[in-house]
PyMOL commands that place a pseudoatom at each C-alpha (Angstrom):
pseudoatom trace, name=CA, resn=MET, resi=1, chain=A, elem=C, hetatm=0, pos=[118.983, 69.238, 38.090]
pseudoatom trace, name=CA, resn=LYS, resi=2, chain=A, elem=C, hetatm=0, pos=[117.035, 69.198, 41.457]
pseudoatom trace, name=CA, resn=ARG, resi=3, chain=A, elem=C, hetatm=0, pos=[120.116, 68.972, 43.651]
pseudoatom trace, name=CA, resn=ALA, resi=4, chain=A, elem=C, hetatm=0, pos=[121.103, 72.145, 41.766]
pseudoatom trace, name=CA, resn=MET, resi=5, chain=A, elem=C, hetatm=0, pos=[117.960, 73.683, 42.393]
pseudoatom trace, name=CA, resn=PHE, resi=6, chain=A, elem=C, hetatm=0, pos=[118.184, 72.546, 45.999]
pseudoatom trace, name=CA, resn=MET, resi=7, chain=A, elem=C, hetatm=0, pos=[121.756, 73.978, 46.045]
pseudoatom trace, name=CA, resn=THR, resi=8, chain=A, elem=C, hetatm=0, pos=[120.328, 77.466, 44.896]
pseudoatom trace, name=CA, resn=GLY, resi=9, chain=A, elem=C, hetatm=0, pos=[117.900, 77.659, 47.017]
pseudoatom trace, name=CA, resn=VAL, resi=10, chain=A, elem=C, hetatm=0, pos=[120.296, 76.915, 49.942]
pseudoatom trace, name=CA, resn=LEU, resi=11, chain=A, elem=C, hetatm=0, pos=[123.313, 79.237, 49.280]
pseudoatom trace, name=CA, resn=ALA, resi=12, chain=A, elem=C, hetatm=0, pos=[120.726, 82.358, 48.145]
pseudoatom trace, name=CA, resn=ALA, resi=13, chain=A, elem=C, hetatm=0, pos=[119.015, 81.887, 52.083]
pseudoatom trace, name=CA, resn=ALA, resi=14, chain=A, elem=C, hetatm=0, pos=[122.665, 81.475, 53.020]
pseudoatom trace, name=CA, resn=LEU, resi=15, chain=A, elem=C, hetatm=0, pos=[123.346, 84.797, 51.131]
pseudoatom trace, name=CA, resn=SER, resi=16, chain=A, elem=C, hetatm=0, pos=[120.795, 86.738, 53.025]
pseudoatom trace, name=CA, resn=VAL, resi=17, chain=A, elem=C, hetatm=0, pos=[121.730, 85.408, 56.380]
pseudoatom trace, name=CA, resn=THR, resi=18, chain=A, elem=C, hetatm=0, pos=[125.277, 86.632, 55.789]
pseudoatom trace, name=CA, resn=ALA, resi=19, chain=A, elem=C, hetatm=0, pos=[124.069, 89.907, 54.736]
pseudoatom trace, name=CA, resn=ALA, resi=20, chain=A, elem=C, hetatm=0, pos=[122.119, 89.917, 57.944]
pseudoatom trace, name=CA, resn=GLY, resi=21, chain=A, elem=C, hetatm=0, pos=[124.837, 88.716, 60.112]
pseudoatom trace, name=CA, resn=ALA, resi=22, chain=A, elem=C, hetatm=0, pos=[127.409, 91.508, 58.356]
pseudoatom trace, name=CA, resn=TRP, resi=23, chain=A, elem=C, hetatm=0, pos=[125.137, 94.325, 59.073]
pseudoatom trace, name=CA, resn=ALA, resi=24, chain=A, elem=C, hetatm=0, pos=[124.993, 93.123, 62.508]
pseudoatom trace, name=CA, resn=MET, resi=25, chain=A, elem=C, hetatm=0, pos=[128.727, 92.926, 63.181]
pseudoatom trace, name=CA, resn=ASP, resi=26, chain=A, elem=C, hetatm=0, pos=[129.286, 96.095, 61.129]
pseudoatom trace, name=CA, resn=LYS, resi=27, chain=A, elem=C, hetatm=0, pos=[126.414, 97.600, 63.913]
pseudoatom trace, name=CA, resn=GLU, resi=28, chain=A, elem=C, hetatm=0, pos=[128.767, 96.408, 66.782]
pseudoatom trace, name=CA, resn=CYS, resi=29, chain=A, elem=C, hetatm=0, pos=[131.903, 96.917, 65.493]
pseudoatom trace, name=CA, resn=GLY, resi=30, chain=A, elem=C, hetatm=0, pos=[132.272, 99.882, 63.148]
pseudoatom trace, name=CA, resn=PRO, resi=31, chain=A, elem=C, hetatm=0, pos=[134.409, 102.859, 63.888]
pseudoatom trace, name=CA, resn=LYS, resi=32, chain=A, elem=C, hetatm=0, pos=[132.427, 105.146, 65.938]
pseudoatom trace, name=CA, resn=GLY, resi=33, chain=A, elem=C, hetatm=0, pos=[129.928, 107.129, 64.505]
pseudoatom trace, name=CA, resn=LYS, resi=34, chain=A, elem=C, hetatm=0, pos=[129.924, 104.858, 61.356]
pseudoatom trace, name=CA, resn=HIS, resi=35, chain=A, elem=C, hetatm=0, pos=[127.748, 102.212, 62.440]
pseudoatom trace, name=CA, resn=GLY, resi=36, chain=A, elem=C, hetatm=0, pos=[125.554, 100.063, 59.663]
pseudoatom trace, name=CA, resn=PRO, resi=37, chain=A, elem=C, hetatm=0, pos=[126.080, 97.864, 57.191]
pseudoatom trace, name=CA, resn=ARG, resi=38, chain=A, elem=C, hetatm=0, pos=[129.414, 98.017, 54.957]
pseudoatom trace, name=CA, resn=HIS, resi=39, chain=A, elem=C, hetatm=0, pos=[127.281, 97.576, 51.902]
pseudoatom trace, name=CA, resn=MET, resi=40, chain=A, elem=C, hetatm=0, pos=[123.932, 99.509, 52.008]
pseudoatom trace, name=CA, resn=MET, resi=41, chain=A, elem=C, hetatm=0, pos=[121.685, 97.613, 49.988]
pseudoatom trace, name=CA, resn=ASN, resi=42, chain=A, elem=C, hetatm=0, pos=[119.046, 99.984, 47.711]
pseudoatom trace, name=CA, resn=PHE, resi=43, chain=A, elem=C, hetatm=0, pos=[115.671, 99.420, 48.155]
pseudoatom trace, name=CA, resn=GLU, resi=44, chain=A, elem=C, hetatm=0, pos=[114.757, 100.387, 44.303]
pseudoatom trace, name=CA, resn=GLU, resi=45, chain=A, elem=C, hetatm=0, pos=[117.383, 97.424, 43.422]
pseudoatom trace, name=CA, resn=ILE, resi=46, chain=A, elem=C, hetatm=0, pos=[115.635, 95.061, 45.177]
pseudoatom trace, name=CA, resn=ASP, resi=47, chain=A, elem=C, hetatm=0, pos=[111.936, 96.233, 44.441]
pseudoatom trace, name=CA, resn=ALA, resi=48, chain=A, elem=C, hetatm=0, pos=[112.164, 94.528, 41.271]
pseudoatom trace, name=CA, resn=ASN, resi=49, chain=A, elem=C, hetatm=0, pos=[108.539, 95.422, 40.396]
pseudoatom trace, name=CA, resn=GLN, resi=50, chain=A, elem=C, hetatm=0, pos=[108.753, 98.814, 41.594]
pseudoatom trace, name=CA, resn=ASP, resi=51, chain=A, elem=C, hetatm=0, pos=[105.260, 98.698, 43.548]
pseudoatom trace, name=CA, resn=GLY, resi=52, chain=A, elem=C, hetatm=0, pos=[107.159, 100.221, 46.969]
pseudoatom trace, name=CA, resn=LYS, resi=53, chain=A, elem=C, hetatm=0, pos=[107.429, 97.016, 49.184]
pseudoatom trace, name=CA, resn=ILE, resi=54, chain=A, elem=C, hetatm=0, pos=[109.956, 93.846, 49.115]
pseudoatom trace, name=CA, resn=THR, resi=55, chain=A, elem=C, hetatm=0, pos=[108.847, 90.512, 48.955]
pseudoatom trace, name=CA, resn=GLN, resi=56, chain=A, elem=C, hetatm=0, pos=[110.946, 87.106, 49.729]
pseudoatom trace, name=CA, resn=ASP, resi=57, chain=A, elem=C, hetatm=0, pos=[110.648, 86.629, 46.059]
pseudoatom trace, name=CA, resn=GLU, resi=58, chain=A, elem=C, hetatm=0, pos=[112.069, 89.671, 45.393]
pseudoatom trace, name=CA, resn=LEU, resi=59, chain=A, elem=C, hetatm=0, pos=[115.041, 89.497, 47.993]
pseudoatom trace, name=CA, resn=ASP, resi=60, chain=A, elem=C, hetatm=0, pos=[115.870, 86.066, 47.194]
pseudoatom trace, name=CA, resn=ALA, resi=61, chain=A, elem=C, hetatm=0, pos=[115.707, 87.166, 43.299]
pseudoatom trace, name=CA, resn=PHE, resi=62, chain=A, elem=C, hetatm=0, pos=[118.322, 89.921, 44.134]
pseudoatom trace, name=CA, resn=ALA, resi=63, chain=A, elem=C, hetatm=0, pos=[120.478, 87.043, 46.229]
pseudoatom trace, name=CA, resn=LYS, resi=64, chain=A, elem=C, hetatm=0, pos=[120.491, 84.932, 43.256]
pseudoatom trace, name=CA, resn=ALA, resi=65, chain=A, elem=C, hetatm=0, pos=[121.328, 87.926, 40.979]
pseudoatom trace, name=CA, resn=ARG, resi=66, chain=A, elem=C, hetatm=0, pos=[124.686, 88.473, 43.649]
pseudoatom trace, name=CA, resn=PHE, resi=67, chain=A, elem=C, hetatm=0, pos=[125.071, 85.022, 43.543]
pseudoatom trace, name=CA, resn=ASP, resi=68, chain=A, elem=C, hetatm=0, pos=[125.221, 84.726, 39.507]
pseudoatom trace, name=CA, resn=LYS, resi=69, chain=A, elem=C, hetatm=0, pos=[127.489, 87.447, 39.157]
pseudoatom trace, name=CA, resn=ALA, resi=70, chain=A, elem=C, hetatm=0, pos=[130.215, 86.057, 41.476]
pseudoatom trace, name=CA, resn=ASP, resi=71, chain=A, elem=C, hetatm=0, pos=[129.539, 82.892, 39.681]
pseudoatom trace, name=CA, resn=THR, resi=72, chain=A, elem=C, hetatm=0, pos=[131.936, 83.982, 36.752]
pseudoatom trace, name=CA, resn=ASP, resi=73, chain=A, elem=C, hetatm=0, pos=[132.094, 80.698, 35.042]
pseudoatom trace, name=CA, resn=GLY, resi=74, chain=A, elem=C, hetatm=0, pos=[128.056, 79.692, 35.501]
pseudoatom trace, name=CA, resn=ASP, resi=75, chain=A, elem=C, hetatm=0, pos=[128.270, 76.607, 36.624]
pseudoatom trace, name=CA, resn=GLY, resi=76, chain=A, elem=C, hetatm=0, pos=[126.187, 77.352, 39.703]
pseudoatom trace, name=CA, resn=MET, resi=77, chain=A, elem=C, hetatm=0, pos=[128.758, 76.914, 41.983]
pseudoatom trace, name=CA, resn=LEU, resi=78, chain=A, elem=C, hetatm=0, pos=[131.224, 79.363, 43.742]
pseudoatom trace, name=CA, resn=SER, resi=79, chain=A, elem=C, hetatm=0, pos=[134.857, 78.121, 43.333]
pseudoatom trace, name=CA, resn=ALA, resi=80, chain=A, elem=C, hetatm=0, pos=[137.498, 79.521, 45.961]
pseudoatom trace, name=CA, resn=GLU, resi=81, chain=A, elem=C, hetatm=0, pos=[138.988, 81.412, 42.961]
pseudoatom trace, name=CA, resn=GLU, resi=82, chain=A, elem=C, hetatm=0, pos=[135.716, 82.538, 42.574]
pseudoatom trace, name=CA, resn=MET, resi=83, chain=A, elem=C, hetatm=0, pos=[135.372, 83.987, 46.187]
pseudoatom trace, name=CA, resn=GLN, resi=84, chain=A, elem=C, hetatm=0, pos=[138.515, 85.161, 46.284]
pseudoatom trace, name=CA, resn=ALA, resi=85, chain=A, elem=C, hetatm=0, pos=[138.081, 87.243, 43.105]
pseudoatom trace, name=CA, resn=LYS, resi=86, chain=A, elem=C, hetatm=0, pos=[135.034, 88.723, 44.560]
pseudoatom trace, name=CA, resn=ALA, resi=87, chain=A, elem=C, hetatm=0, pos=[136.579, 89.488, 47.886]
pseudoatom trace, name=CA, resn=THR, resi=88, chain=A, elem=C, hetatm=0, pos=[139.506, 91.037, 46.003]
pseudoatom trace, name=CA, resn=GLU, resi=89, chain=A, elem=C, hetatm=0, pos=[137.164, 93.388, 43.939]
pseudoatom trace, name=CA, resn=ASN, resi=90, chain=A, elem=C, hetatm=0, pos=[134.976, 94.315, 47.416]
pseudoatom trace, name=CA, resn=MET, resi=91, chain=A, elem=C, hetatm=0, pos=[138.325, 95.162, 48.842]
pseudoatom trace, name=CA, resn=LYS, resi=92, chain=A, elem=C, hetatm=0, pos=[139.452, 97.189, 45.790]
pseudoatom trace, name=CA, resn=LYS, resi=93, chain=A, elem=C, hetatm=0, pos=[136.265, 99.205, 45.960]
pseudoatom trace, name=CA, resn=ARG, resi=94, chain=A, elem=C, hetatm=0, pos=[136.507, 99.931, 49.531]
pseudoatom trace, name=CA, resn=ALA, resi=95, chain=A, elem=C, hetatm=0, pos=[139.845, 101.133, 49.311]
pseudoatom trace, name=CA, resn=GLU, resi=96, chain=A, elem=C, hetatm=0, pos=[139.181, 103.565, 46.164]
pseudoatom trace, name=CA, resn=LYS, resi=97, chain=A, elem=C, hetatm=0, pos=[136.473, 104.894, 48.600]
pseudoatom trace, name=CA, resn=ARG, resi=98, chain=A, elem=C, hetatm=0, pos=[138.759, 105.279, 51.418]
pseudoatom trace, name=CA, resn=SER, resi=99, chain=A, elem=C, hetatm=0, pos=[141.649, 106.660, 49.524]
pseudoatom trace, name=CA, resn=ALA, resi=100, chain=A, elem=C, hetatm=0, pos=[139.410, 109.643, 47.926]
pseudoatom trace, name=CA, resn=LYS, resi=101, chain=A, elem=C, hetatm=0, pos=[138.206, 110.487, 51.203]
pseudoatom trace, name=CA, resn=MET, resi=102, chain=A, elem=C, hetatm=0, pos=[141.432, 110.704, 53.091]
pseudoatom trace, name=CA, resn=LEU, resi=103, chain=A, elem=C, hetatm=0, pos=[142.656, 112.950, 50.216]
pseudoatom trace, name=CA, resn=GLU, resi=104, chain=A, elem=C, hetatm=0, pos=[139.466, 115.065, 50.851]
pseudoatom trace, name=CA, resn=HIS, resi=105, chain=A, elem=C, hetatm=0, pos=[139.933, 115.842, 54.226]
pseudoatom trace, name=CA, resn=LYS, resi=106, chain=A, elem=C, hetatm=0, pos=[143.697, 115.848, 54.395]
pseudoatom trace, name=CA, resn=ASP, resi=107, chain=A, elem=C, hetatm=0, pos=[145.095, 117.457, 51.285]
pseudoatom trace, name=CA, resn=ALA, resi=108, chain=A, elem=C, hetatm=0, pos=[145.752, 120.638, 52.847]
pseudoatom trace, name=CA, resn=ASN, resi=109, chain=A, elem=C, hetatm=0, pos=[147.504, 122.119, 49.490]
pseudoatom trace, name=CA, resn=GLY, resi=110, chain=A, elem=C, hetatm=0, pos=[145.254, 120.155, 46.937]
pseudoatom trace, name=CA, resn=ASP, resi=111, chain=A, elem=C, hetatm=0, pos=[147.677, 118.806, 44.945]
pseudoatom trace, name=CA, resn=GLY, resi=112, chain=A, elem=C, hetatm=0, pos=[146.031, 115.435, 45.108]
pseudoatom trace, name=CA, resn=LYS, resi=113, chain=A, elem=C, hetatm=0, pos=[148.507, 113.485, 47.216]
pseudoatom trace, name=CA, resn=LEU, resi=114, chain=A, elem=C, hetatm=0, pos=[149.415, 113.377, 50.928]
pseudoatom trace, name=CA, resn=SER, resi=115, chain=A, elem=C, hetatm=0, pos=[152.781, 114.171, 52.526]
pseudoatom trace, name=CA, resn=PHE, resi=116, chain=A, elem=C, hetatm=0, pos=[153.950, 112.944, 55.845]
pseudoatom trace, name=CA, resn=GLU, resi=117, chain=A, elem=C, hetatm=0, pos=[153.075, 116.312, 57.275]
pseudoatom trace, name=CA, resn=GLU, resi=118, chain=A, elem=C, hetatm=0, pos=[149.405, 115.837, 56.091]
pseudoatom trace, name=CA, resn=MET, resi=119, chain=A, elem=C, hetatm=0, pos=[148.981, 112.423, 57.393]
pseudoatom trace, name=CA, resn=GLN, resi=120, chain=A, elem=C, hetatm=0, pos=[149.974, 113.385, 60.691]
pseudoatom trace, name=CA, resn=SER, resi=121, chain=A, elem=C, hetatm=0, pos=[148.059, 116.891, 60.962]
pseudoatom trace, name=CA, resn=LYS, resi=122, chain=A, elem=C, hetatm=0, pos=[145.261, 115.985, 63.423]
pseudoatom trace, name=CA, resn=GLY, resi=123, chain=A, elem=C, hetatm=0, pos=[147.332, 112.699, 64.451]
pseudoatom trace, name=CA, resn=LYS, resi=124, chain=A, elem=C, hetatm=0, pos=[149.546, 114.702, 66.670]
pseudoatom trace, name=CA, resn=LYS, resi=125, chain=A, elem=C, hetatm=0, pos=[146.667, 116.182, 68.645]
pseudoatom trace, name=CA, resn=ARG, resi=126, chain=A, elem=C, hetatm=0, pos=[144.998, 113.048, 68.958]
pseudoatom trace, name=CA, resn=GLY, resi=127, chain=A, elem=C, hetatm=0, pos=[148.327, 111.225, 69.705]
pseudoatom trace, name=CA, resn=GLY, resi=128, chain=A, elem=C, hetatm=0, pos=[149.016, 113.695, 72.323]
pseudoatom trace, name=CA, resn=LYS, resi=129, chain=A, elem=C, hetatm=0, pos=[145.934, 113.154, 74.191]
pseudoatom trace, name=CA, resn=MET, resi=130, chain=A, elem=C, hetatm=0, pos=[145.897, 109.315, 73.859]
pseudoatom trace, name=CA, resn=ILE, resi=131, chain=A, elem=C, hetatm=0, pos=[149.597, 109.510, 75.866]
pseudoatom trace, name=CA, resn=GLU, resi=132, chain=A, elem=C, hetatm=0, pos=[148.042, 111.858, 78.218]
pseudoatom trace, name=CA, resn=LYS, resi=133, chain=A, elem=C, hetatm=0, pos=[144.983, 109.364, 78.845]
pseudoatom trace, name=CA, resn=MET, resi=134, chain=A, elem=C, hetatm=0, pos=[146.666, 106.716, 79.015]
pseudoatom trace, name=CA, resn=ASP, resi=135, chain=A, elem=C, hetatm=0, pos=[149.842, 107.680, 81.182]
pseudoatom trace, name=CA, resn=THR, resi=136, chain=A, elem=C, hetatm=0, pos=[148.214, 106.709, 84.741]
pseudoatom trace, name=CA, resn=ASP, resi=137, chain=A, elem=C, hetatm=0, pos=[151.361, 107.378, 86.550]
pseudoatom trace, name=CA, resn=ASN, resi=138, chain=A, elem=C, hetatm=0, pos=[152.224, 110.413, 85.035]
pseudoatom trace, name=CA, resn=ASP, resi=139, chain=A, elem=C, hetatm=0, pos=[155.565, 109.994, 83.864]
pseudoatom trace, name=CA, resn=GLY, resi=140, chain=A, elem=C, hetatm=0, pos=[155.557, 111.010, 79.945]
pseudoatom trace, name=CA, resn=ALA, resi=141, chain=A, elem=C, hetatm=0, pos=[155.645, 107.550, 78.774]
pseudoatom trace, name=CA, resn=VAL, resi=142, chain=A, elem=C, hetatm=0, pos=[153.091, 104.819, 78.748]
pseudoatom trace, name=CA, resn=SER, resi=143, chain=A, elem=C, hetatm=0, pos=[154.052, 100.970, 79.997]
pseudoatom trace, name=CA, resn=ARG, resi=144, chain=A, elem=C, hetatm=0, pos=[152.683, 97.624, 78.781]
pseudoatom trace, name=CA, resn=GLU, resi=145, chain=A, elem=C, hetatm=0, pos=[150.560, 97.736, 81.653]
pseudoatom trace, name=CA, resn=GLU, resi=146, chain=A, elem=C, hetatm=0, pos=[149.156, 101.450, 81.120]
pseudoatom trace, name=CA, resn=PHE, resi=147, chain=A, elem=C, hetatm=0, pos=[148.162, 100.272, 77.721]
pseudoatom trace, name=CA, resn=GLU, resi=148, chain=A, elem=C, hetatm=0, pos=[146.707, 96.892, 78.336]
pseudoatom trace, name=CA, resn=ALA, resi=149, chain=A, elem=C, hetatm=0, pos=[144.530, 98.613, 80.911]
pseudoatom trace, name=CA, resn=ALA, resi=150, chain=A, elem=C, hetatm=0, pos=[143.814, 101.660, 78.259]
pseudoatom trace, name=CA, resn=LYS, resi=151, chain=A, elem=C, hetatm=0, pos=[142.809, 98.801, 75.815]
pseudoatom trace, name=CA, resn=ALA, resi=152, chain=A, elem=C, hetatm=0, pos=[140.542, 96.704, 78.332]
pseudoatom trace, name=CA, resn=LYS, resi=153, chain=A, elem=C, hetatm=0, pos=[138.818, 99.812, 79.540]
pseudoatom trace, name=CA, resn=MET, resi=154, chain=A, elem=C, hetatm=0, pos=[137.900, 100.718, 75.509]
pseudoatom trace, name=CA, resn=GLU, resi=155, chain=A, elem=C, hetatm=0, pos=[136.949, 97.229, 75.041]
pseudoatom trace, name=CA, resn=LYS, resi=156, chain=A, elem=C, hetatm=0, pos=[134.531, 97.561, 77.905]
pseudoatom trace, name=CA, resn=ARG, resi=157, chain=A, elem=C, hetatm=0, pos=[133.526, 101.066, 76.916]
pseudoatom trace, name=CA, resn=HIS, resi=158, chain=A, elem=C, hetatm=0, pos=[132.441, 99.735, 73.415]
pseudoatom trace, name=CA, resn=GLY, resi=159, chain=A, elem=C, hetatm=0, pos=[130.914, 96.655, 75.127]
pseudoatom trace, name=CA, resn=LYS, resi=160, chain=A, elem=C, hetatm=0, pos=[133.213, 94.479, 73.357]
pseudoatom trace, name=CA, resn=LYS, resi=161, chain=A, elem=C, hetatm=0, pos=[134.432, 91.007, 74.799]
pseudoatom trace, name=CA, resn=LYS, resi=162, chain=A, elem=C, hetatm=0, pos=[138.289, 90.259, 73.726]
pseudoatom trace, name=CA, resn=GLY, resi=163, chain=A, elem=C, hetatm=0, pos=[138.240, 89.070, 69.935]
pseudoatom trace, name=CA, resn=ALA, resi=164, chain=A, elem=C, hetatm=0, pos=[134.437, 90.076, 69.122]
pseudoatom trace, name=CA, resn=CYS, resi=165, chain=A, elem=C, hetatm=0, pos=[135.709, 92.346, 66.315]
pseudoatom trace, name=CA, resn=ASP, resi=166, chain=A, elem=C, hetatm=0, pos=[138.993, 90.089, 65.301]
pseudoatom trace, name=CA, resn=LYS, resi=167, chain=A, elem=C, hetatm=0, pos=[136.783, 88.518, 62.556]
pseudoatom trace, name=CA, resn=ALA, resi=168, chain=A, elem=C, hetatm=0, pos=[137.605, 89.034, 58.633]
pseudoatom trace, name=CA, resn=PRO, resi=169, chain=A, elem=C, hetatm=0, pos=[135.103, 91.494, 57.544]
pseudoatom trace, name=CA, resn=ALA, resi=170, chain=A, elem=C, hetatm=0, pos=[131.982, 90.396, 55.912]
pseudoatom trace, name=CA, resn=GLU, resi=171, chain=A, elem=C, hetatm=0, pos=[132.025, 90.580, 52.076]
pseudoatom trace, name=CA, resn=ASP, resi=172, chain=A, elem=C, hetatm=0, pos=[130.519, 93.593, 50.269]
pseudoatom trace, name=CA, resn=ASN, resi=173, chain=A, elem=C, hetatm=0, pos=[128.552, 92.835, 47.460]
for i in range(1, 173): cmd.bond("trace and resi %d" % i, "trace and resi %d" % (i + 1))
show_as sticks, trace
zoom trace
């Protein structure tokens, strides 16, 4: 029993630390203008007694509730299958949001579907400018060297070291 309580405490602390790490990673690696955590925690959700303050106990209880939700068999442990199920659920939620947003922005004729032309509507302008910017020798094409130089310049401009944002995205809960 003591071991189970200890493990639960360790896991709750790990979830809290992971959330902070995910927020920091997203702040650094998120798309332009979209910095911040993938999952914005709701203050009211965490403030269980609704006193307008979040205590460590409330944060721990919130983390435990998230853990318990993922622990579908209720054994107090997360199996690989439970973690994969949670990750799949989170990916599905993100995909649904992204798809809805893309339809909202690109569905020019309002039919609830995107044609190739609708998908490319903004991309053609952006793609043309991209070629123009990367084509440093003005031959109308981008060589491997020009591509790599542009990539390095972009990584430097965004303060990223090579591979800094290549890690798997943090899990939403």
